[in-house]
mmCIF file of the N, C-alpha and C atoms, coordinates in Angstrom:
data_MODEL
# 
_entry.id   MODEL 
# 
loop_
_atom_site.group_PDB 
_atom_site.id 
_atom_site.type_symbol 
_atom_site.label_atom_id 
_atom_site.label_alt_id 
_atom_site.label_comp_id 
_atom_site.label_asym_id 
_atom_site.label_entity_id 
_atom_site.label_seq_id 
_atom_site.pdbx_PDB_ins_code 
_atom_site.Cartn_x 
_atom_site.Cartn_y 
_atom_site.Cartn_z 
_atom_site.occupancy 
_atom_site.B_iso_or_equiv 
_atom_site.pdbx_formal_charge 
_atom_site.auth_seq_id 
_atom_site.auth_comp_id 
_atom_site.auth_asym_id 
_atom_site.auth_atom_id 
_atom_site.pdbx_PDB_model_num 
ATOM 1   N N  . UNK A 1 1  ? 10.521  -9.302  6.626   1.00 0.00 ? 1  UNK A N  1 
ATOM 2   C CA . UNK A 1 1  ? 10.313  -10.179 5.428   1.00 0.00 ? 1  UNK A CA 1 
ATOM 3   C C  . UNK A 1 1  ? 9.486   -9.348  4.427   1.00 0.00 ? 1  UNK A C  1 
ATOM 4   N N  . UNK A 1 2  ? 9.967   -9.486  3.176   1.00 0.00 ? 2  UNK A N  1 
ATOM 5   C CA . UNK A 1 2  ? 9.209   -8.661  2.073   1.00 0.00 ? 2  UNK A CA 1 
ATOM 6   C C  . UNK A 1 2  ? 7.844   -9.117  1.839   1.00 0.00 ? 2  UNK A C  1 
ATOM 7   N N  . UNK A 1 3  ? 7.028   -8.214  1.222   1.00 0.00 ? 3  UNK A N  1 
ATOM 8   C CA . UNK A 1 3  ? 5.725   -8.543  0.964   1.00 0.00 ? 3  UNK A CA 1 
ATOM 9   C C  . UNK A 1 3  ? 5.860   -9.317  -0.415  1.00 0.00 ? 3  UNK A C  1 
ATOM 10  N N  . UNK A 1 4  ? 5.774   -10.655 -0.367  1.00 0.00 ? 4  UNK A N  1 
ATOM 11  C CA . UNK A 1 4  ? 6.013   -11.398 -1.584  1.00 0.00 ? 4  UNK A CA 1 
ATOM 12  C C  . UNK A 1 4  ? 5.137   -12.681 -1.519  1.00 0.00 ? 4  UNK A C  1 
ATOM 13  N N  . UNK A 1 5  ? 4.661   -13.016 -2.669  1.00 0.00 ? 5  UNK A N  1 
ATOM 14  C CA . UNK A 1 5  ? 3.924   -14.284 -2.744  1.00 0.00 ? 5  UNK A CA 1 
ATOM 15  C C  . UNK A 1 5  ? 4.910   -15.419 -2.731  1.00 0.00 ? 5  UNK A C  1 
ATOM 16  N N  . UNK A 1 6  ? 4.641   -16.413 -1.829  1.00 0.00 ? 6  UNK A N  1 
ATOM 17  C CA . UNK A 1 6  ? 5.561   -17.488 -1.564  1.00 0.00 ? 6  UNK A CA 1 
ATOM 18  C C  . UNK A 1 6  ? 5.579   -18.482 -2.683  1.00 0.00 ? 6  UNK A C  1 
ATOM 19  N N  . UNK A 1 7  ? 4.513   -18.705 -3.386  1.00 0.00 ? 7  UNK A N  1 
ATOM 20  C CA . UNK A 1 7  ? 4.398   -19.657 -4.453  1.00 0.00 ? 7  UNK A CA 1 
ATOM 21  C C  . UNK A 1 7  ? 4.911   -19.144 -5.817  1.00 0.00 ? 7  UNK A C  1 
ATOM 22  N N  . UNK A 1 8  ? 4.450   -17.948 -6.298  1.00 0.00 ? 8  UNK A N  1 
ATOM 23  C CA . UNK A 1 8  ? 4.846   -17.403 -7.435  1.00 0.00 ? 8  UNK A CA 1 
ATOM 24  C C  . UNK A 1 8  ? 6.064   -16.388 -7.443  1.00 0.00 ? 8  UNK A C  1 
ATOM 25  N N  . UNK A 1 9  ? 6.439   -15.967 -6.288  1.00 0.00 ? 9  UNK A N  1 
ATOM 26  C CA . UNK A 1 9  ? 7.408   -15.037 -6.146  1.00 0.00 ? 9  UNK A CA 1 
ATOM 27  C C  . UNK A 1 9  ? 7.185   -13.546 -6.563  1.00 0.00 ? 9  UNK A C  1 
ATOM 28  N N  . UNK A 1 10 ? 5.848   -13.260 -6.796  1.00 0.00 ? 10 UNK A N  1 
ATOM 29  C CA . UNK A 1 10 ? 5.589   -11.849 -7.188  1.00 0.00 ? 10 UNK A CA 1 
ATOM 30  C C  . UNK A 1 10 ? 5.728   -11.006 -5.970  1.00 0.00 ? 10 UNK A C  1 
ATOM 31  N N  . UNK A 1 11 ? 6.149   -9.694  -6.332  1.00 0.00 ? 11 UNK A N  1 
ATOM 32  C CA . UNK A 1 11 ? 6.266   -8.787  -5.238  1.00 0.00 ? 11 UNK A CA 1 
ATOM 33  C C  . UNK A 1 11 ? 5.567   -7.443  -5.629  1.00 0.00 ? 11 UNK A C  1 
ATOM 34  N N  . UNK A 1 12 ? 5.802   -6.464  -4.783  1.00 0.00 ? 12 UNK A N  1 
ATOM 35  C CA . UNK A 1 12 ? 5.141   -5.147  -4.949  1.00 0.00 ? 12 UNK A CA 1 
ATOM 36  C C  . UNK A 1 12 ? 5.792   -4.526  -6.224  1.00 0.00 ? 12 UNK A C  1 
ATOM 37  N N  . UNK A 1 13 ? 4.993   -3.559  -6.892  1.00 0.00 ? 13 UNK A N  1 
ATOM 38  C CA . UNK A 1 13 ? 5.438   -2.855  -7.998  1.00 0.00 ? 13 UNK A CA 1 
ATOM 39  C C  . UNK A 1 13 ? 5.639   -1.452  -7.555  1.00 0.00 ? 13 UNK A C  1 
ATOM 40  N N  . UNK A 1 14 ? 6.604   -0.747  -8.140  1.00 0.00 ? 14 UNK A N  1 
ATOM 41  C CA . UNK A 1 14 ? 6.833   0.686   -7.788  1.00 0.00 ? 14 UNK A CA 1 
ATOM 42  C C  . UNK A 1 14 ? 6.669   1.574   -9.056  1.00 0.00 ? 14 UNK A C  1 
ATOM 43  N N  . UNK A 1 15 ? 6.344   2.773   -8.854  1.00 0.00 ? 15 UNK A N  1 
ATOM 44  C CA . UNK A 1 15 ? 6.249   3.738   -9.927  1.00 0.00 ? 15 UNK A CA 1 
ATOM 45  C C  . UNK A 1 15 ? 5.962   5.189   -9.332  1.00 0.00 ? 15 UNK A C  1 
ATOM 46  N N  . UNK A 1 16 ? 5.437   5.874   -10.198 1.00 0.00 ? 16 UNK A N  1 
ATOM 47  C CA . UNK A 1 16 ? 5.260   7.305   -9.830  1.00 0.00 ? 16 UNK A CA 1 
ATOM 48  C C  . UNK A 1 16 ? 3.698   7.628   -9.688  1.00 0.00 ? 16 UNK A C  1 
ATOM 49  N N  . UNK A 1 17 ? 3.409   8.398   -8.695  1.00 0.00 ? 17 UNK A N  1 
ATOM 50  C CA . UNK A 1 17 ? 2.044   8.955   -8.660  1.00 0.00 ? 17 UNK A CA 1 
ATOM 51  C C  . UNK A 1 17 ? 1.936   10.319  -9.295  1.00 0.00 ? 17 UNK A C  1 
ATOM 52  N N  . UNK A 1 18 ? 1.178   10.637  -10.208 1.00 0.00 ? 18 UNK A N  1 
ATOM 53  C CA . UNK A 1 18 ? 1.114   11.869  -10.970 1.00 0.00 ? 18 UNK A CA 1 
ATOM 54  C C  . UNK A 1 18 ? -0.085  12.719  -10.613 1.00 0.00 ? 18 UNK A C  1 
ATOM 55  N N  . UNK A 1 19 ? 0.207   13.954  -10.296 1.00 0.00 ? 19 UNK A N  1 
ATOM 56  C CA . UNK A 1 19 ? -0.850  14.963  -9.911  1.00 0.00 ? 19 UNK A CA 1 
ATOM 57  C C  . UNK A 1 19 ? -1.264  15.576  -11.264 1.00 0.00 ? 19 UNK A C  1 
ATOM 58  N N  . UNK A 1 20 ? -2.320  16.433  -11.087 1.00 0.00 ? 20 UNK A N  1 
ATOM 59  C CA . UNK A 1 20 ? -2.708  17.150  -12.339 1.00 0.00 ? 20 UNK A CA 1 
ATOM 60  C C  . UNK A 1 20 ? -1.731  18.075  -12.867 1.00 0.00 ? 20 UNK A C  1 
ATOM 61  N N  . UNK A 1 21 ? -0.830  18.512  -12.047 1.00 0.00 ? 21 UNK A N  1 
ATOM 62  C CA . UNK A 1 21 ? 0.286   19.468  -12.543 1.00 0.00 ? 21 UNK A CA 1 
ATOM 63  C C  . UNK A 1 21 ? 1.378   18.478  -13.076 1.00 0.00 ? 21 UNK A C  1 
ATOM 64  N N  . UNK A 1 22 ? 1.263   17.243  -13.168 1.00 0.00 ? 22 UNK A N  1 
ATOM 65  C CA . UNK A 1 22 ? 2.280   16.171  -13.547 1.00 0.00 ? 22 UNK A CA 1 
ATOM 66  C C  . UNK A 1 22 ? 3.492   16.169  -12.566 1.00 0.00 ? 22 UNK A C  1 
ATOM 67  N N  . UNK A 1 23 ? 3.284   16.407  -11.309 1.00 0.00 ? 23 UNK A N  1 
ATOM 68  C CA . UNK A 1 23 ? 4.405   16.322  -10.438 1.00 0.00 ? 23 UNK A CA 1 
ATOM 69  C C  . UNK A 1 23 ? 4.470   14.808  -10.100 1.00 0.00 ? 23 UNK A C  1 
ATOM 70  N N  . UNK A 1 24 ? 5.767   14.268  -10.013 1.00 0.00 ? 24 UNK A N  1 
ATOM 71  C CA . UNK A 1 24 ? 5.889   12.838  -9.780  1.00 0.00 ? 24 UNK A CA 1 
ATOM 72  C C  . UNK A 1 24 ? 6.399   12.651  -8.392  1.00 0.00 ? 24 UNK A C  1 
ATOM 73  N N  . UNK A 1 25 ? 5.620   11.754  -7.656  1.00 0.00 ? 25 UNK A N  1 
ATOM 74  C CA . UNK A 1 25 ? 6.180   11.296  -6.394  1.00 0.00 ? 25 UNK A CA 1 
ATOM 75  C C  . UNK A 1 25 ? 6.091   9.701   -6.354  1.00 0.00 ? 25 UNK A C  1 
ATOM 76  N N  . UNK A 1 26 ? 7.128   9.185   -5.780  1.00 0.00 ? 26 UNK A N  1 
ATOM 77  C CA . UNK A 1 26 ? 7.270   7.694   -5.752  1.00 0.00 ? 26 UNK A CA 1 
ATOM 78  C C  . UNK A 1 26 ? 6.060   7.043   -4.956  1.00 0.00 ? 26 UNK A C  1 
ATOM 79  N N  . UNK A 1 27 ? 5.587   5.978   -5.501  1.00 0.00 ? 27 UNK A N  1 
ATOM 80  C CA . UNK A 1 27 ? 4.519   5.266   -4.780  1.00 0.00 ? 27 UNK A CA 1 
ATOM 81  C C  . UNK A 1 27 ? 4.783   3.767   -4.997  1.00 0.00 ? 27 UNK A C  1 
ATOM 82  N N  . UNK A 1 28 ? 4.035   2.911   -4.325  1.00 0.00 ? 28 UNK A N  1 
ATOM 83  C CA . UNK A 1 28 ? 4.166   1.544   -4.306  1.00 0.00 ? 28 UNK A CA 1 
ATOM 84  C C  . UNK A 1 28 ? 2.853   0.843   -4.459  1.00 0.00 ? 28 UNK A C  1 
ATOM 85  N N  . UNK A 1 29 ? 2.692   -0.228  -5.261  1.00 0.00 ? 29 UNK A N  1 
ATOM 86  C CA . UNK A 1 29 ? 1.527   -1.050  -5.416  1.00 0.00 ? 29 UNK A CA 1 
ATOM 87  C C  . UNK A 1 29 ? 1.757   -2.316  -4.677  1.00 0.00 ? 29 UNK A C  1 
ATOM 88  N N  . UNK A 1 30 ? 1.169   -2.570  -3.436  1.00 0.00 ? 30 UNK A N  1 
ATOM 89  C CA . UNK A 1 30 ? 1.367   -3.715  -2.756  1.00 0.00 ? 30 UNK A CA 1 
ATOM 90  C C  . UNK A 1 30 ? 0.479   -4.831  -3.279  1.00 0.00 ? 30 UNK A C  1 
ATOM 91  N N  . UNK A 1 31 ? 0.834   -6.149  -2.887  1.00 0.00 ? 31 UNK A N  1 
ATOM 92  C CA . UNK A 1 31 ? 0.043   -7.267  -3.279  1.00 0.00 ? 31 UNK A CA 1 
ATOM 93  C C  . UNK A 1 31 ? -1.068  -7.396  -2.279  1.00 0.00 ? 31 UNK A C  1 
ATOM 94  N N  . UNK A 1 32 ? -2.179  -8.041  -2.672  1.00 0.00 ? 32 UNK A N  1 
ATOM 95  C CA . UNK A 1 32 ? -3.228  -8.438  -1.779  1.00 0.00 ? 32 UNK A CA 1 
ATOM 96  C C  . UNK A 1 32 ? -2.937  -9.816  -1.226  1.00 0.00 ? 32 UNK A C  1 
ATOM 97  N N  . UNK A 1 33 ? -2.095  -9.775  -0.082  1.00 0.00 ? 33 UNK A N  1 
ATOM 98  C CA . UNK A 1 33 ? -1.551  -10.987 0.428   1.00 0.00 ? 33 UNK A CA 1 
ATOM 99  C C  . UNK A 1 33 ? -2.623  -11.625 1.458   1.00 0.00 ? 33 UNK A C  1 
ATOM 100 N N  . UNK A 1 34 ? -2.776  -12.910 1.409   1.00 0.00 ? 34 UNK A N  1 
ATOM 101 C CA . UNK A 1 34 ? -3.631  -13.674 2.362   1.00 0.00 ? 34 UNK A CA 1 
ATOM 102 C C  . UNK A 1 34 ? -2.905  -14.794 2.876   1.00 0.00 ? 34 UNK A C  1 
ATOM 103 N N  . UNK A 1 35 ? -3.150  -15.117 4.173   1.00 0.00 ? 35 UNK A N  1 
ATOM 104 C CA . UNK A 1 35 ? -2.516  -16.284 4.883   1.00 0.00 ? 35 UNK A CA 1 
ATOM 105 C C  . UNK A 1 35 ? -3.457  -17.498 4.555   1.00 0.00 ? 35 UNK A C  1 
ATOM 106 N N  . UNK A 1 36 ? -2.974  -18.548 4.152   1.00 0.00 ? 36 UNK A N  1 
ATOM 107 C CA . UNK A 1 36 ? -3.715  -19.773 3.838   1.00 0.00 ? 36 UNK A CA 1 
ATOM 108 C C  . UNK A 1 36 ? -3.067  -20.984 4.287   1.00 0.00 ? 36 UNK A C  1 
ATOM 109 N N  . UNK A 1 37 ? -3.738  -22.077 4.453   1.00 0.00 ? 37 UNK A N  1 
ATOM 110 C CA . UNK A 1 37 ? -3.186  -23.373 4.873   1.00 0.00 ? 37 UNK A CA 1 
ATOM 111 C C  . UNK A 1 37 ? -3.234  -24.231 3.651   1.00 0.00 ? 37 UNK A C  1 
ATOM 112 N N  . UNK A 1 38 ? -2.159  -24.879 3.327   1.00 0.00 ? 38 UNK A N  1 
ATOM 113 C CA . UNK A 1 38 ? -2.037  -25.774 2.117   1.00 0.00 ? 38 UNK A CA 1 
ATOM 114 C C  . UNK A 1 38 ? -1.547  -27.063 2.470   1.00 0.00 ? 38 UNK A C  1 
ATOM 115 N N  . UNK A 1 39 ? -2.022  -28.140 1.860   1.00 0.00 ? 39 UNK A N  1 
ATOM 116 C CA . UNK A 1 39 ? -1.537  -29.467 2.175   1.00 0.00 ? 39 UNK A CA 1 
ATOM 117 C C  . UNK A 1 39 ? -0.748  -29.934 1.028   1.00 0.00 ? 39 UNK A C  1 
ATOM 118 N N  . UNK A 1 40 ? 0.463   -30.510 1.335   1.00 0.00 ? 40 UNK A N  1 
ATOM 119 C CA . UNK A 1 40 ? 1.351   -31.084 0.310   1.00 0.00 ? 40 UNK A CA 1 
ATOM 120 C C  . UNK A 1 40 ? 1.107   -32.552 0.082   1.00 0.00 ? 40 UNK A C  1 
ATOM 121 N N  . UNK A 1 41 ? 1.880   -33.150 -0.793  1.00 0.00 ? 41 UNK A N  1 
ATOM 122 C CA . UNK A 1 41 ? 1.583   -34.504 -1.321  1.00 0.00 ? 41 UNK A CA 1 
ATOM 123 C C  . UNK A 1 41 ? 1.640   -35.481 -0.114  1.00 0.00 ? 41 UNK A C  1 
ATOM 124 N N  . UNK A 1 42 ? 2.425   -35.268 0.894   1.00 0.00 ? 42 UNK A N  1 
ATOM 125 C CA . UNK A 1 42 ? 2.549   -36.201 2.046   1.00 0.00 ? 42 UNK A CA 1 
ATOM 126 C C  . UNK A 1 42 ? 1.366   -35.999 3.100   1.00 0.00 ? 42 UNK A C  1 
ATOM 127 N N  . UNK A 1 43 ? 0.541   -34.972 2.882   1.00 0.00 ? 43 UNK A N  1 
ATOM 128 C CA . UNK A 1 43 ? -0.590  -34.871 3.884   1.00 0.00 ? 43 UNK A CA 1 
ATOM 129 C C  . UNK A 1 43 ? -0.229  -33.796 4.875   1.00 0.00 ? 43 UNK A C  1 
ATOM 130 N N  . UNK A 1 44 ? 0.943   -33.127 4.833   1.00 0.00 ? 44 UNK A N  1 
ATOM 131 C CA . UNK A 1 44 ? 1.334   -32.134 5.817   1.00 0.00 ? 44 UNK A CA 1 
ATOM 132 C C  . UNK A 1 44 ? 0.689   -30.857 5.533   1.00 0.00 ? 44 UNK A C  1 
ATOM 133 N N  . UNK A 1 45 ? 0.238   -30.187 6.529   1.00 0.00 ? 45 UNK A N  1 
ATOM 134 C CA . UNK A 1 45 ? -0.478  -28.862 6.400   1.00 0.00 ? 45 UNK A CA 1 
ATOM 135 C C  . UNK A 1 45 ? 0.419   -27.852 6.918   1.00 0.00 ? 45 UNK A C  1 
ATOM 136 N N  . UNK A 1 46 ? 0.691   -26.675 6.067   1.00 0.00 ? 46 UNK A N  1 
ATOM 137 C CA . UNK A 1 46 ? 1.363   -25.608 6.512   1.00 0.00 ? 46 UNK A CA 1 
ATOM 138 C C  . UNK A 1 46 ? 0.909   -24.389 5.995   1.00 0.00 ? 46 UNK A C  1 
ATOM 139 N N  . UNK A 1 47 ? 1.155   -23.200 6.747   1.00 0.00 ? 47 UNK A N  1 
ATOM 140 C CA . UNK A 1 47 ? 0.697   -21.894 6.323   1.00 0.00 ? 47 UNK A CA 1 
ATOM 141 C C  . UNK A 1 47 ? 1.637   -21.094 5.540   1.00 0.00 ? 47 UNK A C  1 
ATOM 142 N N  . UNK A 1 48 ? 1.106   -20.454 4.363   1.00 0.00 ? 48 UNK A N  1 
ATOM 143 C CA . UNK A 1 48 ? 2.000   -19.677 3.439   1.00 0.00 ? 48 UNK A CA 1 
ATOM 144 C C  . UNK A 1 48 ? 1.103   -18.334 3.183   1.00 0.00 ? 48 UNK A C  1 
ATOM 145 N N  . UNK A 1 49 ? 1.873   -17.384 2.634   1.00 0.00 ? 49 UNK A N  1 
ATOM 146 C CA . UNK A 1 49 ? 1.245   -16.127 2.145   1.00 0.00 ? 49 UNK A CA 1 
ATOM 147 C C  . UNK A 1 49 ? 1.186   -16.216 0.670   1.00 0.00 ? 49 UNK A C  1 
ATOM 148 N N  . UNK A 1 50 ? 0.056   -15.961 0.096   1.00 0.00 ? 50 UNK A N  1 
ATOM 149 C CA . UNK A 1 50 ? -0.154  -15.980 -1.283  1.00 0.00 ? 50 UNK A CA 1 
ATOM 150 C C  . UNK A 1 50 ? -0.986  -14.749 -1.727  1.00 0.00 ? 50 UNK A C  1 
ATOM 151 N N  . UNK A 1 51 ? -0.983  -14.345 -2.875  1.00 0.00 ? 51 UNK A N  1 
ATOM 152 C CA . UNK A 1 51 ? -1.738  -13.253 -3.448  1.00 0.00 ? 51 UNK A CA 1 
ATOM 153 C C  . UNK A 1 51 ? -3.237  -13.749 -3.706  1.00 0.00 ? 51 UNK A C  1 
ATOM 154 N N  . UNK A 1 52 ? -4.056  -12.814 -3.881  1.00 0.00 ? 52 UNK A N  1 
ATOM 155 C CA . UNK A 1 52 ? -5.514  -13.263 -4.117  1.00 0.00 ? 52 UNK A CA 1 
ATOM 156 C C  . UNK A 1 52 ? -5.702  -13.926 -5.435  1.00 0.00 ? 52 UNK A C  1 
ATOM 157 N N  . UNK A 1 53 ? -4.830  -13.575 -6.398  1.00 0.00 ? 53 UNK A N  1 
ATOM 158 C CA . UNK A 1 53 ? -4.909  -14.239 -7.774  1.00 0.00 ? 53 UNK A CA 1 
ATOM 159 C C  . UNK A 1 53 ? -4.383  -15.641 -7.567  1.00 0.00 ? 53 UNK A C  1 
ATOM 160 N N  . UNK A 1 54 ? -3.384  -15.899 -6.898  1.00 0.00 ? 54 UNK A N  1 
ATOM 161 C CA . UNK A 1 54 ? -2.788  -17.253 -6.616  1.00 0.00 ? 54 UNK A CA 1 
ATOM 162 C C  . UNK A 1 54 ? -3.825  -18.090 -5.886  1.00 0.00 ? 54 UNK A C  1 
ATOM 163 N N  . UNK A 1 55 ? -4.529  -17.422 -4.961  1.00 0.00 ? 55 UNK A N  1 
ATOM 164 C CA . UNK A 1 55 ? -5.558  -18.203 -4.069  1.00 0.00 ? 55 UNK A CA 1 
ATOM 165 C C  . UNK A 1 55 ? -6.688  -18.704 -4.908  1.00 0.00 ? 55 UNK A C  1 
ATOM 166 N N  . UNK A 1 56 ? -7.101  -17.884 -5.925  1.00 0.00 ? 56 UNK A N  1 
ATOM 167 C CA . UNK A 1 56 ? -8.076  -18.414 -6.859  1.00 0.00 ? 56 UNK A CA 1 
ATOM 168 C C  . UNK A 1 56 ? -7.671  -19.527 -7.601  1.00 0.00 ? 56 UNK A C  1 
ATOM 169 N N  . UNK A 1 57 ? -6.493  -19.571 -8.074  1.00 0.00 ? 57 UNK A N  1 
ATOM 170 C CA . UNK A 1 57 ? -5.930  -20.730 -8.824  1.00 0.00 ? 57 UNK A CA 1 
ATOM 171 C C  . UNK A 1 57 ? -5.930  -21.889 -7.872  1.00 0.00 ? 57 UNK A C  1 
ATOM 172 N N  . UNK A 1 58 ? -5.426  -21.812 -6.643  1.00 0.00 ? 58 UNK A N  1 
ATOM 173 C CA . UNK A 1 58 ? -5.389  -22.885 -5.667  1.00 0.00 ? 58 UNK A CA 1 
ATOM 174 C C  . UNK A 1 58 ? -6.709  -23.453 -5.383  1.00 0.00 ? 58 UNK A C  1 
ATOM 175 N N  . UNK A 1 59 ? -7.782  -22.504 -5.272  1.00 0.00 ? 59 UNK A N  1 
ATOM 176 C CA . UNK A 1 59 ? -9.151  -23.105 -5.006  1.00 0.00 ? 59 UNK A CA 1 
ATOM 177 C C  . UNK A 1 59 ? -9.618  -23.891 -6.123  1.00 0.00 ? 59 UNK A C  1 
ATOM 178 N N  . UNK A 1 60 ? -9.333  -23.499 -7.403  1.00 0.00 ? 60 UNK A N  1 
ATOM 179 C CA . UNK A 1 60 ? -9.711  -24.297 -8.616  1.00 0.00 ? 60 UNK A CA 1 
ATOM 180 C C  . UNK A 1 60 ? -9.136  -25.683 -8.563  1.00 0.00 ? 60 UNK A C  1 
ATOM 181 N N  . UNK A 1 61 ? -7.974  -25.833 -8.083  1.00 0.00 ? 61 UNK A N  1 
ATOM 182 C CA . UNK A 1 61 ? -7.176  -27.084 -8.037  1.00 0.00 ? 61 UNK A CA 1 
ATOM 183 C C  . UNK A 1 61 ? -7.458  -27.892 -6.743  1.00 0.00 ? 61 UNK A C  1 
ATOM 184 N N  . UNK A 1 62 ? -8.191  -27.291 -5.840  1.00 0.00 ? 62 UNK A N  1 
ATOM 185 C CA . UNK A 1 62 ? -8.502  -28.006 -4.469  1.00 0.00 ? 62 UNK A CA 1 
ATOM 186 C C  . UNK A 1 62 ? -7.394  -28.363 -3.759  1.00 0.00 ? 62 UNK A C  1 
ATOM 187 N N  . UNK A 1 63 ? -6.369  -27.271 -3.631  1.00 0.00 ? 63 UNK A N  1 
ATOM 188 C CA . UNK A 1 63 ? -5.240  -27.418 -2.863  1.00 0.00 ? 63 UNK A CA 1 
ATOM 189 C C  . UNK A 1 63 ? -5.293  -26.753 -1.495  1.00 0.00 ? 63 UNK A C  1 
ATOM 190 N N  . UNK A 1 64 ? -6.459  -25.925 -1.201  1.00 0.00 ? 64 UNK A N  1 
ATOM 191 C CA . UNK A 1 64 ? -6.535  -25.250 -0.053  1.00 0.00 ? 64 UNK A CA 1 
ATOM 192 C C  . UNK A 1 64 ? -7.286  -26.050 0.973   1.00 0.00 ? 64 UNK A C  1 
ATOM 193 N N  . UNK A 1 65 ? -6.833  -25.865 2.205   1.00 0.00 ? 65 UNK A N  1 
ATOM 194 C CA . UNK A 1 65 ? -7.353  -26.637 3.312   1.00 0.00 ? 65 UNK A CA 1 
ATOM 195 C C  . UNK A 1 65 ? -8.334  -25.659 4.108   1.00 0.00 ? 65 UNK A C  1 
ATOM 196 N N  . UNK A 1 66 ? -9.427  -25.960 4.393   1.00 0.00 ? 66 UNK A N  1 
ATOM 197 C CA . UNK A 1 66 ? -10.458 -25.044 4.979   1.00 0.00 ? 66 UNK A CA 1 
ATOM 198 C C  . UNK A 1 66 ? -10.237 -24.838 6.362   1.00 0.00 ? 66 UNK A C  1 
# 
C-alpha cells in the first residue's frame, strides 16, 4: 500500500538531493503518517492513516476518537 493520506489523498513528494558539487541524486519526502480512530455520522469507529497536518484539522473539528 502506498504511503498516502486516506482523507486528502496527499502522497510522498520526489526530487533531487543536491551536494555541494551540485551532484543530483533522487530522493523522496515521505508524509508524517499517523494511525487514528475516526467516528462517522452513524457512530461507527474505524482506523485510518492521515498526515500530521490533517490530524490537526480533525482535532479542531472534534472528529478524532481518543
